[in-house]
C-alpha positions as a Markdown table, in Angstrom:
| # | Residue | x | y | z |
|---|---|---|---|---|
| 1 | Met | 12.2 | 118.8 | -91.5 |
| 2 | Lys | 15.6 | 117.2 | -93.2 |
| 3 | Asp | 17.4 | 114.8 | -91.1 |
| 4 | Ser | 19.8 | 116.0 | -88.9 |
| 5 | Thr | 22.4 | 113.9 | -89.8 |
| 6 | Gln | 22.2 | 115.1 | -93.3 |
| 7 | Asn | 25.4 | 116.8 | -94.9 |
| 8 | Ser | 25.3 | 120.0 | -96.9 |
| 9 | Gly | 27.3 | 117.9 | -99.6 |
| 10 | Ser | 25.5 | 116.1 | -102.5 |
| 11 | Phe | 22.2 | 114.9 | -102.7 |
| 12 | Glu | 22.5 | 111.4 | -102.8 |
| 13 | Leu | 21.6 | 108.2 | -101.1 |
| 14 | Lys | 23.4 | 108.6 | -97.4 |
| 15 | Lys | 25.2 | 106.2 | -95.6 |
| 16 | Arg | 23.3 | 104.8 | -92.7 |
| 17 | Ile | 23.8 | 101.2 | -92.1 |
| 18 | Gly | 26.6 | 99.9 | -89.8 |
| 19 | Leu | 27.3 | 96.3 | -89.2 |
| 20 | Trp | 24.9 | 95.1 | -86.6 |
| 21 | Gly | 22.1 | 97.0 | -88.8 |
| 22 | Gly | 23.4 | 95.1 | -91.6 |
| 23 | Val | 23.5 | 91.9 | -89.4 |
| 24 | Ala | 19.5 | 93.3 | -88.9 |
| 25 | Leu | 19.1 | 93.9 | -92.1 |
| 26 | Thr | 20.1 | 90.5 | -93.5 |
| 27 | Thr | 18.3 | 88.2 | -90.9 |
| 28 | Gly | 15.0 | 90.5 | -91.3 |
| 29 | Ala | 15.3 | 89.5 | -95.2 |
| 30 | Val | 16.3 | 86.5 | -94.7 |
| 31 | Val | 13.8 | 85.2 | -91.8 |
| 32 | Gly | 10.5 | 85.7 | -92.4 |
| 33 | Thr | 7.4 | 83.6 | -92.6 |
| 34 | Gly | 8.7 | 80.6 | -94.5 |
| 35 | Ile | 10.3 | 78.9 | -91.7 |
| 36 | Phe | 6.8 | 78.5 | -90.1 |
| 37 | Val | 5.4 | 77.2 | -93.2 |
| 38 | Ser | 8.0 | 75.5 | -95.7 |
| 39 | Pro | 8.8 | 73.1 | -93.1 |
| 40 | Val | 5.4 | 71.6 | -94.5 |
| 41 | Gly | 6.7 | 72.3 | -98.4 |
| 42 | Val | 9.5 | 70.6 | -98.1 |
| 43 | Leu | 8.4 | 67.6 | -95.7 |
| 44 | Arg | 5.7 | 66.7 | -98.7 |
| 45 | Ser | 8.1 | 66.8 | -101.3 |
| 46 | Val | 10.3 | 64.1 | -99.6 |
| 47 | Gln | 7.1 | 62.1 | -99.0 |
| 48 | Gly | 7.2 | 62.6 | -95.5 |
| 49 | Ser | 11.3 | 61.4 | -94.7 |
| 50 | Ile | 11.9 | 63.8 | -92.1 |
| 51 | Gly | 15.6 | 62.4 | -92.2 |
| 52 | Leu | 15.8 | 63.9 | -95.7 |
| 53 | Ser | 13.9 | 66.6 | -95.4 |
| 54 | Leu | 16.4 | 67.7 | -92.3 |
| 55 | Val | 19.2 | 67.2 | -95.0 |
| 56 | Ile | 17.5 | 69.4 | -97.3 |
| 57 | Trp | 17.5 | 72.2 | -95.0 |
| 58 | Val | 21.2 | 71.7 | -94.2 |
| 59 | Val | 22.4 | 71.6 | -97.5 |
| 60 | Cys | 19.8 | 74.5 | -98.4 |
| 61 | Gly | 21.6 | 76.8 | -96.1 |
| 62 | Leu | 25.1 | 75.4 | -97.3 |
| 63 | Ile | 24.2 | 76.7 | -101.1 |
| 64 | Ala | 22.5 | 79.9 | -99.0 |
| 65 | Ile | 25.9 | 80.4 | -97.6 |
| 66 | Leu | 28.4 | 79.9 | -100.6 |
| 67 | Ser | 25.9 | 82.0 | -102.9 |
| 68 | Ala | 26.3 | 84.8 | -100.5 |
| 69 | Leu | 30.2 | 84.5 | -100.3 |
| 70 | Cys | 30.0 | 85.3 | -104.4 |
| 71 | Tyr | 28.0 | 88.1 | -103.2 |
| 72 | Cys | 30.8 | 89.3 | -101.0 |
| 73 | Glu | 33.2 | 89.3 | -103.2 |
| 74 | Leu | 30.8 | 91.5 | -106.2 |
| 75 | Gly | 29.8 | 93.9 | -103.2 |
| 76 | Thr | 33.3 | 94.9 | -102.0 |
| 77 | Thr | 34.7 | 94.9 | -105.4 |
| 78 | Phe | 32.3 | 97.5 | -107.3 |
| 79 | Gly | 30.4 | 99.1 | -103.6 |
| 80 | Ala | 27.9 | 99.7 | -106.5 |
| 81 | Ser | 24.0 | 99.8 | -104.8 |
| 82 | Gly | 21.2 | 97.7 | -106.9 |
| 83 | Gly | 22.4 | 94.3 | -106.3 |
| 84 | Asp | 23.3 | 91.9 | -109.4 |
| 85 | Phe | 22.2 | 95.3 | -111.6 |
| 86 | Asn | 25.8 | 96.5 | -111.9 |
| 87 | Asn | 28.1 | 93.5 | -112.3 |
| 88 | Phe | 25.5 | 91.9 | -114.6 |
| 89 | Asn | 25.9 | 95.4 | -116.7 |
| 90 | Leu | 30.0 | 94.6 | -116.9 |
| 91 | Ala | 29.9 | 91.4 | -117.2 |
| 92 | Tyr | 27.3 | 90.2 | -119.6 |
| 93 | Gly | 26.1 | 93.8 | -121.1 |
| 94 | Pro | 23.2 | 96.1 | -121.4 |
| 95 | Val | 20.7 | 93.5 | -122.6 |
| 96 | Val | 21.2 | 90.8 | -119.4 |
| 97 | Ala | 21.5 | 94.1 | -116.8 |
| 98 | Phe | 18.0 | 94.9 | -118.2 |
| 99 | Met | 16.2 | 92.3 | -118.2 |
| 100 | Tyr | 17.4 | 91.0 | -114.7 |
| 101 | Ala | 16.2 | 94.7 | -113.5 |
| 102 | Trp | 12.9 | 94.6 | -114.9 |
| 103 | Thr | 12.5 | 90.8 | -113.7 |
| 104 | Asn | 13.7 | 91.6 | -110.1 |
| 105 | Phe | 11.1 | 94.1 | -110.6 |
| 106 | Met | 8.0 | 93.1 | -111.9 |
| 107 | Val | 8.1 | 89.8 | -110.9 |
| 108 | Leu | 7.8 | 90.3 | -106.8 |
| 109 | Leu | 6.7 | 86.7 | -105.9 |
| 110 | Gly | 8.7 | 86.8 | -102.6 |
| 111 | Gly | 7.2 | 89.4 | -101.0 |
| 112 | Ala | 3.8 | 88.6 | -102.4 |
| 113 | Ala | 3.8 | 84.9 | -100.9 |
| 114 | Ser | 4.9 | 86.3 | -97.6 |
| 115 | Ala | 2.3 | 89.1 | -97.1 |
| 116 | Gln | -0.4 | 86.1 | -97.8 |
| 117 | Ile | 1.3 | 83.8 | -95.0 |
| 118 | Phe | 0.9 | 87.2 | -92.6 |
| 119 | Ser | -2.3 | 87.5 | -93.5 |
| 120 | Arg | -2.9 | 83.5 | -92.9 |
| 121 | Tyr | -1.4 | 83.6 | -89.0 |
| 122 | Leu | -3.3 | 86.8 | -88.3 |
| 123 | Val | -6.7 | 85.5 | -88.7 |
| 124 | Ser | -6.1 | 82.2 | -88.1 |
| 125 | Pro | -6.6 | 82.6 | -84.3 |
| 126 | Phe | -10.0 | 84.3 | -84.8 |
| 127 | Tyr | -11.7 | 81.2 | -86.9 |
| 128 | Gly | -11.1 | 78.2 | -84.1 |
| 129 | Glu | -9.8 | 74.7 | -85.3 |
| 130 | Gly | -10.8 | 73.1 | -88.0 |
| 131 | Cys | -11.8 | 76.7 | -89.8 |
| 132 | Val | -10.2 | 77.7 | -92.8 |
| 133 | Pro | -9.8 | 81.6 | -93.4 |
| 134 | Ala | -11.7 | 83.0 | -96.5 |
| 135 | Glu | -9.0 | 83.7 | -98.9 |
| 136 | Ser | -10.7 | 87.6 | -99.7 |
| 137 | Val | -10.1 | 88.0 | -96.3 |
| 138 | Ile | -6.0 | 87.0 | -96.4 |
| 139 | Lys | -5.5 | 88.9 | -99.2 |
| 140 | Ile | -7.1 | 92.2 | -97.9 |
| 141 | Phe | -4.8 | 92.3 | -95.1 |
| 142 | Ala | -1.8 | 91.0 | -97.3 |
| 143 | Ala | -2.7 | 94.3 | -99.4 |
| 144 | Val | -2.6 | 96.5 | -95.9 |
| 145 | Leu | 0.4 | 95.3 | -94.6 |
| 146 | Leu | 2.3 | 95.4 | -98.0 |
| 147 | Met | 1.0 | 99.7 | -98.0 |
| 148 | Val | 2.1 | 99.9 | -94.2 |
| 149 | Ile | 5.4 | 98.7 | -95.0 |
| 150 | Gly | 5.7 | 100.6 | -98.3 |
| 151 | Tyr | 5.0 | 104.2 | -95.9 |
| 152 | Ile | 7.9 | 103.2 | -93.9 |
| 153 | Asn | 10.1 | 102.4 | -96.4 |
| 154 | Cys | 9.2 | 106.0 | -98.2 |
| 155 | Lys | 9.6 | 108.1 | -94.5 |
| 156 | Ser | 12.8 | 106.9 | -93.8 |
| 157 | Val | 16.3 | 104.5 | -94.0 |
| 158 | Lys | 16.7 | 104.6 | -90.2 |
| 159 | Val | 13.3 | 104.0 | -89.3 |
| 160 | Ser | 13.1 | 101.0 | -91.5 |
| 161 | Val | 16.5 | 99.5 | -89.9 |
| 162 | Lys | 14.9 | 99.8 | -86.5 |
| 163 | Val | 12.1 | 98.1 | -87.4 |
| 164 | Glu | 14.3 | 95.6 | -88.4 |
| 165 | Ile | 16.7 | 95.2 | -85.2 |
| 166 | Ala | 13.0 | 94.9 | -83.2 |
| 167 | Phe | 11.8 | 92.5 | -85.4 |
| 168 | Ala | 14.5 | 90.3 | -86.0 |
| 169 | Val | 14.7 | 90.1 | -81.8 |
| 170 | Ala | 11.0 | 88.9 | -82.3 |
| 171 | Lys | 11.0 | 86.3 | -84.8 |
| 172 | Phe | 14.6 | 84.7 | -83.0 |
| 173 | Leu | 12.2 | 84.7 | -79.7 |
| 174 | Ala | 10.2 | 82.6 | -82.0 |
| 175 | Met | 12.3 | 80.6 | -83.1 |
| 176 | Leu | 13.7 | 79.6 | -79.7 |
| 177 | Ile | 10.5 | 79.0 | -78.1 |
| 178 | Ile | 9.5 | 76.5 | -81.0 |
| 179 | Gly | 12.9 | 75.3 | -80.8 |
| 180 | Val | 13.4 | 74.5 | -76.8 |
| 181 | Gly | 9.7 | 73.8 | -76.6 |
| 182 | Gly | 10.1 | 70.8 | -78.9 |
| 183 | Ile | 13.2 | 69.5 | -77.2 |
| 184 | Val | 12.4 | 69.7 | -73.9 |
| 185 | Ser | 8.9 | 68.1 | -74.8 |
| 186 | Leu | 11.3 | 65.3 | -76.2 |
| 187 | Ile | 13.7 | 64.8 | -73.7 |
| 188 | Arg | 10.4 | 64.7 | -71.5 |
| 189 | Gly | 9.2 | 61.6 | -73.5 |
| 190 | Asn | 7.3 | 62.8 | -76.2 |
| 191 | Ser | 6.1 | 59.8 | -77.8 |
| 192 | Thr | 5.4 | 61.2 | -81.2 |
| 193 | Gly | 9.0 | 63.0 | -81.0 |
| 194 | Leu | 10.6 | 59.8 | -80.4 |
| 195 | Tyr | 8.8 | 57.9 | -83.1 |
| 196 | Asn | 9.7 | 60.6 | -85.5 |
| 197 | Phe | 13.4 | 60.5 | -84.5 |
| 198 | Glu | 13.7 | 56.4 | -84.5 |
| 199 | Thr | 12.2 | 56.4 | -88.0 |
| 200 | Ala | 13.8 | 59.7 | -89.6 |
| 201 | Phe | 15.9 | 57.2 | -92.3 |
| 202 | Ser | 13.1 | 54.5 | -92.4 |
| 203 | Ser | 13.4 | 53.0 | -96.5 |
| 204 | Gln | 9.7 | 52.8 | -96.3 |
| 205 | Ser | 9.0 | 56.8 | -96.7 |
| 206 | Met | 12.5 | 57.4 | -98.9 |
| 207 | Lys | 11.9 | 54.4 | -101.4 |
| 208 | Ser | 9.7 | 56.5 | -103.6 |
| 209 | Ile | 11.6 | 59.4 | -103.5 |
| 210 | Thr | 12.9 | 60.9 | -107.2 |
| 211 | Ala | 14.8 | 63.3 | -108.1 |
| 212 | Ser | 11.9 | 65.5 | -109.3 |
| 213 | His | 10.7 | 65.3 | -105.4 |
| 214 | Ile | 14.2 | 66.8 | -104.7 |
| 215 | Gly | 14.4 | 69.6 | -106.9 |
| 216 | Gln | 11.0 | 70.5 | -105.5 |
| 217 | Ala | 12.1 | 70.3 | -101.9 |
| 218 | Cys | 15.1 | 72.7 | -102.5 |
| 219 | Tyr | 13.0 | 75.0 | -104.1 |
| 220 | Gln | 10.7 | 75.2 | -100.7 |
| 221 | Gly | 13.5 | 74.3 | -98.7 |
| 222 | Leu | 14.9 | 77.7 | -100.1 |
| 223 | Phe | 12.5 | 80.2 | -100.2 |
| 224 | Pro | 13.3 | 80.8 | -96.4 |
| 225 | Tyr | 16.9 | 81.3 | -96.7 |
| 226 | Asn | 16.5 | 83.9 | -99.4 |
| 227 | Gly | 17.7 | 87.5 | -98.8 |
| 228 | Trp | 21.1 | 86.8 | -98.4 |
| 229 | Ser | 21.8 | 88.9 | -101.2 |
| 230 | Val | 19.9 | 92.2 | -99.5 |
| 231 | Leu | 23.1 | 94.1 | -98.6 |
| 232 | Thr | 24.6 | 94.2 | -102.3 |
| 233 | Thr | 21.7 | 96.1 | -103.1 |
| 234 | Val | 22.2 | 99.2 | -100.4 |
| 235 | Thr | 25.7 | 98.9 | -100.6 |
| 236 | Glu | 26.0 | 102.6 | -101.3 |
| 237 | Glu | 24.3 | 103.1 | -97.7 |
| 238 | Ile | 26.6 | 100.9 | -96.0 |
| 239 | Arg | 29.2 | 102.5 | -93.3 |
| 240 | Asp | 32.8 | 101.0 | -93.8 |
| 241 | Met | 31.4 | 98.7 | -96.3 |
| 242 | Lys | 34.1 | 96.9 | -97.1 |
| 243 | Arg | 34.6 | 95.2 | -93.9 |
| 244 | Asn | 31.1 | 95.1 | -92.9 |
| 245 | Leu | 29.5 | 94.1 | -95.6 |
| 246 | Pro | 31.0 | 90.5 | -95.5 |
| 247 | Arg | 31.1 | 90.5 | -91.8 |
| 248 | Ala | 27.4 | 90.9 | -92.0 |
| 249 | Cys | 26.8 | 88.2 | -94.6 |
| 250 | Ile | 28.8 | 85.4 | -93.3 |
| 251 | Ile | 27.2 | 86.2 | -89.4 |
| 252 | Ser | 23.7 | 86.9 | -90.5 |
| 253 | Val | 23.6 | 83.7 | -92.8 |
| 254 | Thr | 25.4 | 81.3 | -90.3 |
| 255 | Val | 23.0 | 82.0 | -87.5 |
| 256 | Val | 19.8 | 81.4 | -89.5 |
| 257 | Ile | 21.2 | 78.2 | -90.5 |
| 258 | Ala | 21.3 | 77.0 | -86.8 |
| 259 | Met | 18.2 | 78.7 | -86.1 |
| 260 | Tyr | 16.2 | 76.8 | -88.8 |
| 261 | Leu | 17.7 | 73.6 | -87.9 |
| 262 | Leu | 16.4 | 74.2 | -84.3 |
| 263 | Val | 13.0 | 75.3 | -85.5 |
| 264 | Asn | 12.6 | 71.8 | -87.6 |
| 265 | Val | 13.7 | 69.7 | -84.9 |
| 266 | Gly | 11.4 | 71.2 | -82.3 |
| 267 | Tyr | 8.5 | 70.6 | -84.8 |
| 268 | Phe | 9.7 | 66.6 | -85.1 |
| 269 | Ser | 9.9 | 66.7 | -81.3 |
| 270 | Val | 6.1 | 67.2 | -81.0 |
| 271 | Leu | 3.9 | 67.1 | -84.3 |
| 272 | Ser | 3.5 | 63.8 | -86.5 |
| 273 | Val | 4.2 | 63.9 | -89.9 |
| 274 | Asp | 0.1 | 63.7 | -90.4 |
| 275 | Glu | -0.1 | 66.6 | -88.7 |
| 276 | Met | 1.9 | 69.0 | -90.6 |
| 277 | Leu | 1.1 | 67.5 | -94.3 |
| 278 | Thr | -2.6 | 68.5 | -92.9 |
| 279 | Thr | -1.9 | 72.7 | -91.7 |
| 280 | Lys | -0.9 | 75.6 | -93.8 |
| 281 | Ala | -0.2 | 77.0 | -90.3 |
| 282 | Val | 2.1 | 74.7 | -88.6 |
| 283 | Gly | 3.3 | 77.5 | -86.1 |
| 284 | Val | -0.1 | 77.7 | -85.0 |
| 285 | Val | -0.7 | 73.9 | -84.7 |
| 286 | Phe | 2.6 | 73.5 | -82.6 |
| 287 | Ala | 1.6 | 76.2 | -80.4 |
| 288 | Asn | -1.9 | 75.2 | -79.6 |
| 289 | Lys | -0.1 | 71.5 | -78.6 |
| 290 | Ile | 2.7 | 72.3 | -76.5 |
| 291 | Leu | 1.9 | 76.0 | -75.3 |
| 292 | Gly | -1.5 | 75.9 | -74.1 |
| 293 | Pro | -2.8 | 79.6 | -72.8 |
| 294 | Ile | -0.2 | 81.3 | -74.7 |
| 295 | Ala | -0.2 | 80.0 | -77.5 |
| 296 | Trp | -1.1 | 83.4 | -78.9 |
| 297 | Phe | 2.2 | 84.0 | -79.1 |
| 298 | Val | 3.6 | 82.0 | -81.8 |
| 299 | Pro | 1.4 | 83.5 | -84.4 |
| 300 | Leu | 2.0 | 87.1 | -83.1 |
| 301 | Ala | 5.8 | 86.2 | -83.3 |
| 302 | Val | 5.3 | 84.8 | -87.2 |
| 303 | Cys | 3.1 | 88.1 | -87.9 |
| 304 | Leu | 5.8 | 90.4 | -86.5 |
| 305 | Ser | 8.6 | 88.2 | -88.5 |
| 306 | Thr | 6.8 | 88.9 | -91.9 |
| 307 | Ile | 6.6 | 92.6 | -91.1 |
| 308 | Gly | 10.4 | 92.5 | -90.7 |
| 309 | Asn | 10.9 | 90.3 | -93.5 |
| 310 | Leu | 9.0 | 92.5 | -96.2 |
| 311 | Asn | 10.3 | 95.1 | -94.5 |
| 312 | Gly | 13.8 | 94.2 | -95.4 |
| 313 | Ala | 12.6 | 93.0 | -98.9 |
| 314 | Tyr | 11.6 | 97.0 | -99.3 |
| 315 | Leu | 14.5 | 98.5 | -98.4 |
| 316 | Ser | 16.6 | 95.6 | -101.2 |
| 317 | Val | 14.5 | 95.7 | -104.2 |
| 318 | Ala | 13.4 | 99.3 | -104.8 |
| 319 | Arg | 17.1 | 99.7 | -105.1 |
| 320 | Ser | 17.4 | 97.5 | -108.2 |
| 321 | Pro | 15.2 | 99.7 | -110.3 |
| 322 | Phe | 16.3 | 103.1 | -108.3 |
| 323 | Val | 20.1 | 102.4 | -109.9 |
| 324 | Ala | 18.7 | 100.7 | -113.9 |
| 325 | Ala | 16.5 | 104.1 | -114.0 |
| 326 | Arg | 19.9 | 105.9 | -112.9 |
| 327 | Ala | 21.6 | 103.9 | -115.7 |
| 328 | Gly | 18.6 | 104.7 | -118.3 |
| 329 | Leu | 17.0 | 101.3 | -118.6 |
| 330 | Met | 14.3 | 102.1 | -117.0 |
| 331 | Pro | 11.4 | 104.9 | -116.6 |
| 332 | Lys | 13.8 | 108.3 | -115.7 |
| 333 | Ile | 10.9 | 108.8 | -112.3 |
| 334 | Leu | 12.1 | 105.5 | -110.7 |
| 335 | Ser | 15.8 | 107.4 | -110.4 |
| 336 | Met | 14.8 | 109.7 | -108.0 |
| 337 | Ile | 14.8 | 110.1 | -104.1 |
| 338 | His | 12.4 | 112.0 | -102.1 |
| 339 | Val | 13.9 | 115.9 | -101.5 |
| 340 | Glu | 13.3 | 115.2 | -97.4 |
| 341 | Tyr | 13.8 | 112.0 | -96.9 |
| 342 | Tyr | 16.6 | 111.0 | -99.1 |
| 343 | Thr | 14.5 | 107.5 | -100.1 |
| 344 | Pro | 13.8 | 106.1 | -103.7 |
| 345 | Ala | 9.7 | 106.3 | -103.1 |
| 346 | Pro | 8.5 | 106.2 | -106.9 |
| 347 | Ala | 10.0 | 102.7 | -106.6 |
| 348 | Ile | 9.0 | 101.7 | -103.7 |
| 349 | Ile | 5.6 | 103.2 | -104.1 |
| 350 | Thr | 6.0 | 100.8 | -107.8 |
| 351 | Asn | 6.6 | 97.8 | -105.8 |
| 352 | Cys | 4.6 | 98.0 | -103.5 |
| 353 | Val | 1.8 | 98.0 | -106.2 |
| 354 | Val | 2.9 | 95.1 | -108.0 |
| 355 | Thr | 3.6 | 93.2 | -104.9 |
| 356 | Ala | -0.4 | 93.5 | -104.4 |
| 357 | Ile | -1.0 | 92.6 | -107.5 |
| 358 | Tyr | 0.4 | 89.1 | -107.2 |
| 359 | Val | -1.3 | 88.8 | -103.5 |
| 360 | Cys | -4.4 | 89.0 | -105.7 |
| 361 | Ile | -4.1 | 86.9 | -108.3 |
| 362 | Gly | -1.8 | 84.0 | -106.7 |
| 363 | Asp | -1.7 | 81.0 | -104.4 |
| 364 | Phe | 1.1 | 80.3 | -102.0 |
| 365 | Asp | 2.6 | 77.3 | -103.5 |
| 366 | Thr | 2.5 | 78.6 | -107.2 |
| 367 | Leu | 4.3 | 81.7 | -105.8 |
| 368 | Ile | 7.0 | 80.2 | -104.3 |
| 369 | Tyr | 7.8 | 77.5 | -107.7 |
| 370 | Ala | 7.8 | 80.8 | -109.8 |
| 371 | Phe | 9.9 | 83.3 | -107.3 |
| 372 | Gly | 12.5 | 80.1 | -107.1 |
| 373 | Phe | 12.7 | 79.6 | -110.8 |
| 374 | Thr | 13.3 | 83.2 | -111.6 |
| 375 | Ser | 15.9 | 83.6 | -108.8 |
| 376 | Trp | 18.1 | 80.7 | -109.4 |
| 377 | Val | 18.1 | 82.1 | -112.9 |
| 378 | Phe | 20.0 | 85.3 | -111.6 |
| 379 | Tyr | 22.0 | 83.7 | -108.8 |
| 380 | Gly | 23.6 | 81.5 | -111.4 |
| 381 | Leu | 24.4 | 84.4 | -113.4 |
| 382 | Ser | 25.9 | 86.2 | -110.8 |
| 383 | Ala | 28.0 | 83.5 | -109.6 |
| 384 | Gly | 29.0 | 83.4 | -113.2 |
| 385 | Ser | 29.9 | 86.9 | -113.3 |
| 386 | Val | 32.5 | 86.8 | -110.4 |
| 387 | Leu | 34.5 | 84.2 | -112.4 |
| 388 | Ile | 33.8 | 86.5 | -115.5 |
| 389 | Leu | 34.6 | 89.7 | -113.8 |
| 390 | Arg | 38.0 | 88.4 | -112.7 |
| 391 | Trp | 38.9 | 88.1 | -116.2 |
| 392 | Lys | 37.6 | 91.2 | -117.6 |
| 393 | Met | 38.9 | 93.3 | -115.0 |
| 394 | Pro | 41.8 | 91.4 | -113.5 |
| 395 | Asn | 43.3 | 94.2 | -112.1 |
| 396 | Leu | 40.4 | 95.7 | -110.1 |
| 397 | Pro | 40.9 | 95.8 | -106.2 |
| 398 | Arg | 39.0 | 93.0 | -104.6 |
| 399 | Pro | 38.7 | 93.7 | -100.6 |
| 400 | Tyr | 37.2 | 90.0 | -100.8 |
| 401 | Lys | 38.0 | 87.4 | -103.0 |
| 402 | Val | 36.3 | 84.1 | -102.7 |
| 403 | Pro | 37.7 | 81.4 | -103.6 |
| 404 | Trp | 37.0 | 80.3 | -107.5 |
| 405 | Pro | 35.5 | 77.2 | -106.8 |
| 406 | Ile | 32.9 | 78.2 | -104.9 |
| 407 | Pro | 31.5 | 80.2 | -107.5 |
| 408 | Val | 31.8 | 77.4 | -109.9 |
| 409 | Leu | 29.7 | 75.0 | -107.7 |
| 410 | Val | 26.8 | 77.9 | -107.2 |
| 411 | Cys | 27.1 | 77.5 | -110.9 |
| 412 | Ile | 26.3 | 74.0 | -111.0 |
| 413 | Ile | 23.6 | 73.9 | -108.5 |
| 414 | Ala | 21.4 | 77.1 | -110.0 |
| 415 | Gly | 21.7 | 75.4 | -113.6 |
| 416 | Ala | 20.5 | 72.4 | -111.7 |
| 417 | Leu | 17.4 | 73.5 | -109.8 |
| 418 | Ile | 16.7 | 75.8 | -113.3 |
| 419 | Val | 16.9 | 72.4 | -115.4 |
| 420 | Ala | 14.9 | 70.0 | -112.7 |
| 421 | Pro | 11.1 | 71.3 | -113.3 |
| 422 | Phe | 11.5 | 70.7 | -117.0 |
| 423 | Leu | 12.5 | 66.8 | -116.6 |
| 424 | Glu | 9.1 | 65.5 | -114.5 |
| 425 | His | 5.8 | 67.2 | -114.6 |
| 426 | Pro | 6.9 | 71.0 | -115.5 |
| 427 | Asp | 4.5 | 73.3 | -114.1 |
| 428 | Pro | 3.1 | 76.1 | -116.6 |
| 429 | Val | 4.7 | 78.8 | -114.3 |
| 430 | Tyr | 8.3 | 78.3 | -115.2 |
| 431 | Phe | 7.3 | 78.6 | -118.9 |
| 432 | Trp | 5.3 | 81.7 | -117.8 |
| 433 | Ala | 8.2 | 83.3 | -116.4 |
| 434 | Leu | 10.0 | 82.1 | -119.6 |
| 435 | Gly | 7.7 | 84.3 | -121.6 |
| 436 | Phe | 8.5 | 87.1 | -119.3 |
| 437 | Tyr | 11.9 | 87.0 | -120.3 |
| 438 | Ala | 11.1 | 87.3 | -123.9 |
| 439 | Ala | 9.2 | 90.1 | -123.2 |
| 440 | Thr | 11.5 | 92.1 | -121.6 |
| 441 | Leu | 14.5 | 91.1 | -124.8 |
| 442 | Leu | 11.5 | 92.7 | -126.9 |
| 443 | Gly | 11.2 | 95.6 | -124.4 |
| 444 | Tyr | 15.0 | 96.4 | -124.7 |
| 445 | Phe | 14.8 | 96.0 | -128.5 |
| 446 | Val | 11.8 | 98.8 | -128.9 |
| 447 | Phe | 13.1 | 101.1 | -125.9 |
| 448 | Ile | 17.0 | 100.9 | -126.2 |
| 449 | Ala | 18.0 | 99.9 | -128.6 |
| 450 | Arg | 15.1 | 101.7 | -131.4 |
| 451 | Lys | 15.1 | 104.1 | -128.6 |
| 452 | Val | 11.5 | 104.6 | -129.1 |
| 453 | Arg | 10.0 | 107.0 | -127.0 |
| 454 | Ile | 6.5 | 107.8 | -125.8 |
| 455 | Ser | 5.6 | 111.9 | -125.8 |
| 456 | Cys | 3.5 | 111.9 | -122.8 |
| 457 | Leu | 5.8 | 110.4 | -120.7 |
| 458 | Gln | 7.8 | 113.3 | -120.1 |
| 459 | Lys | 4.6 | 115.4 | -119.0 |
| 460 | Val | 3.4 | 112.4 | -116.2 |
| 461 | Tyr | 6.9 | 112.1 | -114.8 |
| 462 | Val | 6.7 | 116.2 | -114.4 |
| 463 | Phe | 3.7 | 115.6 | -112.4 |
| 464 | Leu | 5.0 | 112.6 | -110.3 |
| 465 | Gln | 7.9 | 114.8 | -109.3 |
| 466 | Lys | 6.0 | 117.2 | -108.5 |
| 467 | Leu | 3.3 | 114.9 | -106.7 |
| 468 | Leu | 5.6 | 112.8 | -104.8 |
| 469 | Gln | 8.2 | 115.6 | -104.2 |
| 470 | Val | 11.3 | 113.6 | -105.5 |
| 471 | Ala | 14.3 | 114.6 | -107.8 |
| 472 | Glu | 17.0 | 113.0 | -109.2 |
| 473 | Thr | 20.5 | 112.8 | -107.6 |
| 474 | Asp | 23.7 | 114.4 | -108.0 |
| 475 | Phe | 25.3 | 110.7 | -108.9 |
| 476 | Gln | 28.3 | 111.3 | -110.8 |
| 477 | Gly | 29.4 | 107.3 | -111.0 |
| 478 | Tyr | 31.0 | 104.8 | -109.2 |
| 479 | Ala | 34.4 | 105.4 | -108.2 |
| 480 | Tyr | 35.7 | 102.6 | -110.1 |
| 481 | Gln | 34.1 | 103.7 | -113.4 |
| 482 | Arg | 35.3 | 107.4 | -112.5 |
| 483 | Lys | 39.0 | 105.9 | -112.4 |
| 484 | Ser | 39.0 | 104.1 | -115.3 |
| 485 | Glu | 37.8 | 107.1 | -116.9 |
| 486 | Gly | 40.1 | 109.8 | -115.6 |
């Protein structure tokens, strides 16, 4: 049965996301498992320096909010779903837009990493202290989670947003318990916590830190903040978008920065550096030390947080190939939506399958570094597109206009984060990412520039269209495009 809220007009995506739905969606996409794992990665990267690790968390939060402000201008100016695809197409041309669409679609490393963390927290309590869960068990549970979240997103945008709101409450409650619990323990004179903060900026812990360490720490710290641009991927589904998009972004990222600092202070108030560096589930270790018989709540909250995070990611990531396919740069089947549920089901299902493959072949640290590298290539291009489009399209109405030094600064930061890994001990995963970019260029030349077609694909599209009950939308182009053409 069709949703009663559907109108009898055009067959398109429907506007079902309001301000607080947008806040829940953004915080849901940002706050996942990273804050329950990345504190260990940040601390390890800065050689155990507690003070510097807290500074890294603040810096990463500021970088996130600066980048989010750039996305606010792009999103409110064009009103186009699909994230960076549309502004890349306008600023840099179809080649870069094609590379973005395929990379964003195929390199789904963030979701794979989050799913693995979900599984680790889910099964760890059943193995007992000191026992390490088998990797095969972790990957099986991760794959099952991906399928369930994919089904929810295929079924209903409304249900997906409600899931975000419900799990946003659970994850913020968990962060409050960790932060407040740790601070209470510190006030009561916890010797470990007092020592941690007394020696937070000791020269002994900071003397061996290099620029490469700082870069690795930023990758680890930025991973939990990733997702600040999620609303620009569902712009066409936001009510009163020109007001609600920037308000939701700014509210969400500001709250997340404060909560992340609170959680880190909570950890350092209870756990020693050695205890943090020797665990992959720092939240579980914290809970066992401070919560006693209700320690099970933290692993449960982490699992709920992961579900919300992946749900938000599915809402956003699937819209990019949907919009790219609508523009003719990806397979036609991905541009279709379900005839009953008005969701881009083919794109969501393909997203689920690709992410599950990464779960099976990748480990967490490798996924984070690869994800960070590929993400910041496009974050830098996105910030640059703000300035380029102001020059190319100066008369276009911009409901929200970010001060020009901000996109310049984001471009510089992105450049540093892209170059830094190659300066010292470059990981092969970065070259793998560069190879993927080269492969997308070859794909553009063959299938777009040369217009090579595979004859059997049309029959496959028809079969999948019937199987998935999907159809093309009545989309006629964005408002600014129709205006310029008229």
